[in-house]
One Martini backbone bead per residue (centre of mass of N, CA, C, O) as a GRO file, in nm:
protein
   83
    1UNK     BB    1   4.718  14.876  16.042
    2UNK     BB    2   4.748  14.586  15.906
    3UNK     BB    3   4.987  14.392  15.744
    4UNK     BB    4   4.811  14.245  15.541
    5UNK     BB    5   4.684  14.492  15.411
    6UNK     BB    6   4.946  14.631  15.331
    7UNK     BB    7   5.053  14.403  15.143
    8UNK     BB    8   4.812  14.408  14.948
    9UNK     BB    9   4.847  14.710  14.860
   10UNK     BB   10   5.135  14.674  14.731
   11UNK     BB   11   5.012  14.497  14.481
   12UNK     BB   12   4.883  14.737  14.366
   13UNK     BB   13   4.777  14.939  14.140
   14UNK     BB   14   4.659  15.245  14.066
   15UNK     BB   15   4.363  15.153  14.025
   16UNK     BB   16   4.336  15.001  14.294
   17UNK     BB   17   4.409  15.243  14.478
   18UNK     BB   18   4.173  15.421  14.388
   19UNK     BB   19   3.954  15.227  14.494
   20UNK     BB   20   4.042  15.244  14.793
   21UNK     BB   21   4.002  15.547  14.826
   22UNK     BB   22   3.703  15.554  14.753
   23UNK     BB   23   3.613  15.360  14.977
   24UNK     BB   24   3.719  15.525  15.216
   25UNK     BB   25   3.541  15.778  15.161
   26UNK     BB   26   3.269  15.630  15.193
   27UNK     BB   27   3.315  15.546  15.485
   28UNK     BB   28   3.345  15.831  15.604
   29UNK     BB   29   3.060  15.919  15.529
   30UNK     BB   30   2.902  15.700  15.677
   31UNK     BB   31   3.020  15.764  15.955
   32UNK     BB   32   2.926  16.061  15.958
   33UNK     BB   33   2.620  16.003  15.946
   34UNK     BB   34   2.615  15.849  16.220
   35UNK     BB   35   2.748  16.076  16.401
   36UNK     BB   36   2.584  16.311  16.266
   37UNK     BB   37   2.359  16.536  16.413
   38UNK     BB   38   2.145  16.746  16.493
   39UNK     BB   39   2.332  16.946  16.735
   40UNK     BB   40   2.618  16.877  16.684
   41UNK     BB   41   2.932  16.922  16.792
   42UNK     BB   42   3.191  17.078  16.586
   43UNK     BB   43   3.471  17.055  16.366
   44UNK     BB   44   3.627  17.239  16.117
   45UNK     BB   45   3.876  17.097  15.917
   46UNK     BB   46   4.177  17.236  15.838
   47UNK     BB   47   4.501  17.270  15.781
   48UNK     BB   48   4.537  17.510  16.038
   49UNK     BB   49   4.229  17.463  16.149
   50UNK     BB   50   3.960  17.486  16.399
   51UNK     BB   51   3.605  17.519  16.365
   52UNK     BB   52   3.337  17.588  16.540
   53UNK     BB   53   3.012  17.404  16.559
   54UNK     BB   54   2.670  17.324  16.428
   55UNK     BB   55   2.454  17.097  16.332
   56UNK     BB   56   2.165  17.122  16.124
   57UNK     BB   57   2.228  16.932  15.859
   58UNK     BB   58   2.210  16.617  15.683
   59UNK     BB   59   2.348  16.504  15.401
   60UNK     BB   60   2.492  16.297  15.191
   61UNK     BB   61   2.806  16.458  15.193
   62UNK     BB   62   2.689  16.680  15.380
   63UNK     BB   63   2.679  16.969  15.602
   64UNK     BB   64   2.498  17.194  15.788
   65UNK     BB   65   2.683  17.466  15.944
   66UNK     BB   66   2.693  17.644  16.243
   67UNK     BB   67   2.886  17.883  16.325
   68UNK     BB   68   3.005  18.070  16.597
   69UNK     BB   69   3.013  18.343  16.399
   70UNK     BB   70   2.719  18.302  16.224
   71UNK     BB   71   2.783  18.115  16.002
   72UNK     BB   72   2.697  17.925  15.701
   73UNK     BB   73   2.780  17.583  15.596
   74UNK     BB   74   2.878  17.357  15.347
   75UNK     BB   75   3.012  17.044  15.458
   76UNK     BB   76   3.210  16.802  15.442
   77UNK     BB   77   3.224  16.518  15.634
   78UNK     BB   78   3.541  16.485  15.624
   79UNK     BB   79   3.578  16.783  15.777
   80UNK     BB   80   3.459  16.655  16.032
   81UNK     BB   81   3.461  16.689  16.398
   82UNK     BB   82   3.418  16.599  16.701
   83UNK     BB   83   3.391  16.789  17.008
   0.00000   0.00000   0.00000
């Protein structure tokens, strides 16, 4: 992150920072939609582990992922990482 952006963020109040966080989450979802297509191998990232799987379908903010253990989950795009 560049210093100019960091300095501008230091000037924001809590409401402004919440707007920045919301915007960053929207960007992550948009980037995830561009990155993940059906058939893409991914990791579902949790606090302490990464579980491998394959994207079956990309929804607005989630993806349907077939995990390697045979289960299927609807996973938020921000929790996915390309394998």
